[in-house]
C-alpha positions as CSV (number, residue, x, y, z in Angstrom):
1,X,69.7,171.5,-100.5
2,X,73.2,170.1,-100.0
3,X,74.8,173.6,-100.1
4,X,72.7,174.9,-97.3
5,X,73.7,172.1,-95.0
6,X,77.4,172.5,-96.0
7,X,77.1,176.1,-95.0
8,X,76.7,174.9,-91.3
9,X,79.8,173.0,-91.3
10,X,81.8,175.7,-92.9
11,X,78.0,176.5,-92.7
12,X,79.9,173.6,-92.4
13,X,82.2,174.5,-93.1
14,X,79.5,172.8,-90.3
15,X,78.8,172.5,-91.4
16,X,79.0,173.1,-89.1
17,X,80.0,170.3,-89.6
18,X,77.3,168.7,-91.0
19,X,79.3,168.5,-94.3
20,X,76.9,165.4,-95.5
21,X,73.6,165.6,-97.3
22,X,71.7,164.0,-100.2
23,X,69.8,165.4,-103.3
24,X,66.4,167.0,-102.7
25,X,63.3,165.1,-103.8
26,X,60.2,166.6,-105.3
27,X,56.7,166.0,-104.0
28,X,54.7,163.3,-105.6
29,X,52.6,165.6,-107.7
30,X,55.7,167.4,-109.0
31,X,57.3,164.1,-109.9
32,X,54.3,163.1,-112.0
33,X,54.4,166.4,-113.8
34,X,58.3,166.4,-114.1
35,X,60.3,167.5,-111.1
36,X,62.6,169.6,-113.3
37,X,59.8,171.9,-114.4
38,X,60.0,175.6,-113.4
39,X,57.6,176.4,-110.6
40,X,57.8,173.0,-108.8
41,X,58.3,173.0,-105.0
42,X,61.0,170.8,-103.5
43,X,60.9,169.6,-99.9
44,X,63.8,168.0,-98.1
45,X,64.0,166.7,-94.5
46,X,67.2,165.3,-92.9
47,X,67.9,163.6,-89.6
48,X,71.5,163.3,-88.3
49,X,73.3,161.8,-85.3
50,X,76.8,163.0,-84.6
51,X,79.5,162.1,-82.0
52,X,80.2,165.8,-81.5
53,X,78.6,169.0,-82.8
54,X,81.4,171.3,-84.0
55,X,80.6,174.9,-85.1
56,X,83.5,176.5,-86.9
57,X,85.8,174.0,-85.3
58,X,84.6,174.5,-81.7
59,X,82.6,171.8,-79.9
60,X,79.2,173.0,-78.7
61,X,78.3,169.8,-77.0
62,X,81.2,169.6,-74.6
63,X,82.6,166.9,-77.0
64,X,79.5,164.8,-76.5
65,X,76.9,163.5,-79.1
66,X,74.2,165.5,-80.7
67,X,71.0,164.9,-82.6
68,X,70.0,167.2,-85.5
69,X,67.1,167.6,-87.8
70,X,66.2,170.0,-90.7
71,X,63.5,170.7,-93.2
72,X,63.7,173.0,-96.2
73,X,61.4,174.1,-98.9
74,X,62.7,175.6,-102.2
75,X,61.0,177.1,-105.3
76,X,62.5,178.7,-108.4
77,X,65.9,179.3,-106.6
78,X,64.3,180.7,-103.4
79,X,64.5,178.6,-100.3
80,X,63.6,178.7,-96.6
81,X,64.2,176.2,-93.8
82,X,64.7,175.3,-90.2
83,X,67.6,173.4,-88.6
84,X,67.7,172.2,-85.0
85,X,70.3,170.5,-82.8
86,X,70.9,169.5,-79.2
87,X,73.9,171.1,-77.5
88,X,75.5,171.8,-74.2
89,X,73.7,174.2,-71.9
90,X,73.6,177.6,-73.7
91,X,71.6,180.6,-72.6
92,X,69.5,178.4,-70.3
93,X,68.6,175.7,-72.8
94,X,70.0,172.6,-74.6
95,X,68.4,173.3,-78.0
96,X,69.5,175.5,-80.9
97,X,67.1,176.3,-83.7
98,X,68.3,178.1,-86.8
99,X,65.8,179.7,-89.3
100,X,67.1,180.7,-92.7
101,X,66.1,181.9,-96.1
102,X,67.8,182.9,-99.3
103,X,68.3,182.5,-103.0
104,X,70.5,180.2,-105.0
105,X,71.4,180.7,-108.7
106,X,74.1,180.5,-111.3
107,X,76.1,182.8,-113.5
108,X,77.7,180.7,-116.1
109,X,79.8,178.0,-114.4
110,X,79.6,179.8,-111.1
111,X,76.9,178.8,-108.6
112,X,76.0,181.3,-105.8
113,X,73.8,181.7,-102.7
114,X,72.8,184.8,-100.7
115,X,70.7,184.7,-97.6
116,X,70.2,185.4,-93.9
117,X,69.8,183.3,-90.8
118,X,68.9,183.6,-87.2
119,X,70.2,181.5,-84.3
120,X,67.5,180.9,-81.7
121,X,67.6,179.0,-78.4
122,X,64.0,177.9,-77.5
123,X,63.3,177.8,-73.8
124,X,66.4,179.9,-73.0
125,X,66.8,183.4,-71.6
126,X,67.1,185.2,-74.9
127,X,70.7,186.3,-74.4
128,X,72.1,184.3,-77.4
129,X,69.8,185.2,-80.3
130,X,72.0,186.3,-83.2
131,X,71.2,187.4,-86.8
132,X,73.6,186.8,-89.6
133,X,73.9,187.3,-93.3
134,X,75.6,184.7,-95.5
135,X,76.8,184.2,-99.0
136,X,78.9,181.7,-101.0
137,X,80.1,181.0,-104.5
138,X,81.1,177.6,-105.9
139,X,82.6,176.1,-109.0
140,X,82.5,172.4,-110.1
141,X,84.8,170.7,-112.5
142,X,84.4,167.0,-112.9
143,X,84.2,165.4,-109.5
144,X,85.7,168.4,-107.7
145,X,83.6,171.3,-106.2
146,X,85.4,174.3,-104.6
147,X,83.5,176.9,-102.6
148,X,84.1,180.2,-100.9
149,X,81.9,181.2,-98.0
150,X,81.3,184.5,-96.0
151,X,79.1,185.0,-93.0
152,X,78.7,188.3,-91.3
153,X,76.9,189.2,-88.1
154,X,76.5,193.0,-87.6
155,X,76.8,194.5,-84.1
156,X,73.5,193.8,-82.3
157,X,72.0,193.3,-78.8
158,X,73.7,190.0,-78.0
159,X,77.1,190.8,-79.5
160,X,79.8,193.1,-78.3
161,X,80.6,194.1,-81.9
162,X,80.3,192.6,-85.3
163,X,81.6,189.2,-86.4
164,X,83.0,188.0,-89.8
165,X,83.7,184.4,-90.8
166,X,85.4,183.4,-94.1
167,X,85.9,179.9,-95.2
168,X,87.1,177.9,-98.2
169,X,86.2,174.2,-98.8
170,X,86.7,171.6,-101.4
171,X,84.9,168.3,-102.0
172,X,86.3,165.5,-104.3
173,X,84.1,162.6,-105.3
174,X,86.0,159.4,-106.0
175,X,84.8,158.2,-109.4
176,X,82.8,155.0,-109.5
177,X,82.6,154.9,-105.7
178,X,80.1,156.2,-103.1
179,X,83.0,158.0,-101.3
180,X,83.7,161.8,-101.2
181,X,86.8,163.5,-99.6
182,X,86.4,166.9,-98.1
183,X,88.7,169.6,-96.6
184,X,87.9,173.1,-95.2
185,X,89.8,176.0,-93.7
186,X,88.2,179.1,-92.0
187,X,89.3,182.4,-90.5
188,X,87.2,184.4,-88.0
189,X,87.4,187.7,-86.3
190,X,84.9,189.5,-84.1
191,X,82.6,188.8,-81.2
192,X,82.1,185.0,-81.5
193,X,85.6,183.8,-80.7
194,X,87.9,186.8,-81.2
195,X,90.5,186.0,-83.9
196,X,90.9,182.4,-84.8
197,X,91.4,179.9,-87.5
198,X,89.8,176.5,-87.9
199,X,90.2,173.6,-90.3
200,X,88.8,170.1,-91.0
201,X,89.2,167.2,-93.4
202,X,87.7,163.8,-93.8
203,X,85.6,161.5,-96.0
204,X,81.9,160.5,-96.4
205,X,80.0,157.6,-97.8
206,X,76.6,158.1,-99.5
207,X,74.2,155.4,-100.5
208,X,70.7,156.5,-101.5
209,X,69.3,158.5,-98.6
210,X,72.0,157.4,-96.2
211,X,75.3,159.2,-95.5
212,X,78.0,158.4,-93.1
213,X,80.9,160.8,-92.4
214,X,84.2,160.8,-90.5
215,X,86.2,163.9,-90.1
216,X,89.0,165.6,-88.1
217,X,88.4,169.1,-86.7
218,X,90.8,171.6,-85.1
219,X,91.3,175.3,-84.3
220,X,94.2,177.5,-83.3
221,X,92.5,178.7,-80.1
222,X,94.3,178.1,-76.8
223,X,92.2,176.0,-74.5
224,X,93.2,178.1,-71.4
225,X,93.4,181.6,-72.9
226,X,90.1,181.2,-74.7
227,X,88.3,179.8,-71.6
228,X,86.8,177.1,-73.8
229,X,89.0,174.3,-72.5
230,X,88.9,170.9,-74.3
231,X,86.1,172.2,-76.6
232,X,88.7,173.8,-78.9
233,X,91.1,170.9,-78.9
234,X,91.3,168.7,-82.0
235,X,88.9,165.8,-82.4
236,X,87.4,163.3,-84.7
237,X,83.7,163.5,-85.5
238,X,81.5,160.7,-86.9
239,X,78.0,161.2,-88.1
240,X,75.2,159.3,-89.9
241,X,72.2,161.0,-91.6
242,X,69.1,160.1,-93.5
243,X,67.4,162.3,-96.0
244,X,63.6,162.0,-96.6
């Protein structure tokens, strides 16, 4: 689902940067019977190449490129999936794998999601595994969709305390064109990066299963004081993705 990938950019915004996705498709059998029927399973897979993997405004690839892939299964509002990316050396590995599950529904004009996710680092030393709860609400009017996101990681073995991330993002589709504009702002406090703010804005082009995106990302973290150097400086990120 598009919202689940957006959550990585805010997700995304994520999304996790990963702010681009395409509609889910139903399996052949479900299409023959009517993909909109209650009880049908939807399966979506996406492959993405980015010039930089930014997570809440911070580069996790030392400002280098990344390859990402995801697969998700949904049924009657429930969903579960896996998302993987390459990244700079972290906890003894260069791979991040996120597993997530949740429920998406609507209350009148308001759409919402609640779920949980775990950040894993296959082949690593186990010191970076983190569990987190997530939720968001969104409202669409015409070509504009606004969303509020909250992600909370309680105090656990690999954290020196809890962590809370709040984000707001808006997407505006340009009528009669394949272009969408996006903007996001987030605020975080806790064990991930201390107290910080991040923001991004840009545009994406979608044609069928193909999406290309170009965005600007930045944070208010000091490169020296944070110890993260150039990874918290502003930068432009380009990406291309295909949904199957």
